[in-house]
N, C-alpha and C positions, 0 to 999 in steps of 0.2 A: 286634583279635583277636590273641591270643597262643597259639601252638601249640608244644608241646614234642614233639620227635621223638626216640625212643630206638631206636638200631639196634645190633645185635650186630656186633662186629668181624668175625665170620665171614661176615656178609652183605656187608661192604664189600670183603673180600679177593678180589681178582681176579687171575688169572694174566696175566702180560705176556710176550709173545714178544720176545726180544732178538736182534737181528742181530749176528753176530760173525764174525771172521776166524779161521781155524784155520791157524796158522803153525808150521812146524817150525824150531826154532833149537836149537843145541847138542845135536842128536839127540833132542829131546823136542818134543812138540806144546804150543803155547801158544794160549790163547784170548784174542783181543784184541777188545774192544768199542770200535769206532771212533766218532768223532764223525760221520763221513759214510760210510754203508754203501752198497756196490754189490755186487750178486750176481756180476757179471762179474769184479770185482776179487777177490772172495772165492774164486771157483773158480780163478782164475789164481794167486793167492798160495799156495793149498794145493798146486797142481800144481808150481809152480816151487820151492817150499821143500822139497818131497820129493826132487826130482831134483838140487838143488844144495845145497851145504853153507853154511847161514847160521849165524851165531852172534849172541849177545847179550851185551854187556858194559856194565855200568852203565846199563842201560836203553836202549842204542843197538843196533838191529839192524844187523848188518854182513854183507857178503859179501866175503870175503878181508879186505883192510884198508880197504874202502870203506864209509863210514857211509851207511845207506840210510834207516832210519826211526828217529825218536825215540819210544820206547815209554813214556817216563816219565810223561807226563800221564795222568790217569785215563781219559780217552777220547782217544787220540791221533788225529791227522788223518793218514790214510793215503791217498795218491793215487797213481795210475799215470797216465802221460802218453802223449801221442801226439807223435811226432817226425817231422818232414818234412825229408828230405835232398834238396836241389836241386843240380843240376850247375851249376858256375860256368864250364864250358868253352864255347867257341863251336862245338864240334862238334855237329852236329845228330844227334838220336837219337830213336827211337820212345818212349823212356822219358824223361819230363820230370822226374820226381821219384820218390822212394821214401818211402813213409809207413809208419812202424812204430808199432804200438800196444802197450800194456802195458809201458811203459818206466819204469824206476825213475829218479827224479831224486835224485842224491846230496845229502848234507847239507853239502857243501863250500861255500866262499865263491864258487867259480867255478861256472858253469852246466855241470855234467857229468851225463851220463846213463849208466845201466847197462842194456844190452840183452841178453836171452838169446835165442839163435837155436837 
């Protein structure tokens, strides 16, 4: 049994919702469609880039002279991290560690982080 199906392109066309990050660099808003989207990351990036001066040079998002994200790929991977600071002293305290979320990891060879407080 052979069947032929003819469909109009208008019937196939469907709208697709795309998740994106709204980031302010060089005084202008940029829309970034990431490989991995997170609503929490989206809200934080929009908030922190409004209050702090980020720039973009040659596809690298920077804060001051610190490279933060590589925006050159079509869908860049943008992650925020959680950092846990533990005391190395022998002094007893009620506070055992300090955990900070929404931390930027720099693009340097060394493991460096950028924290906004």
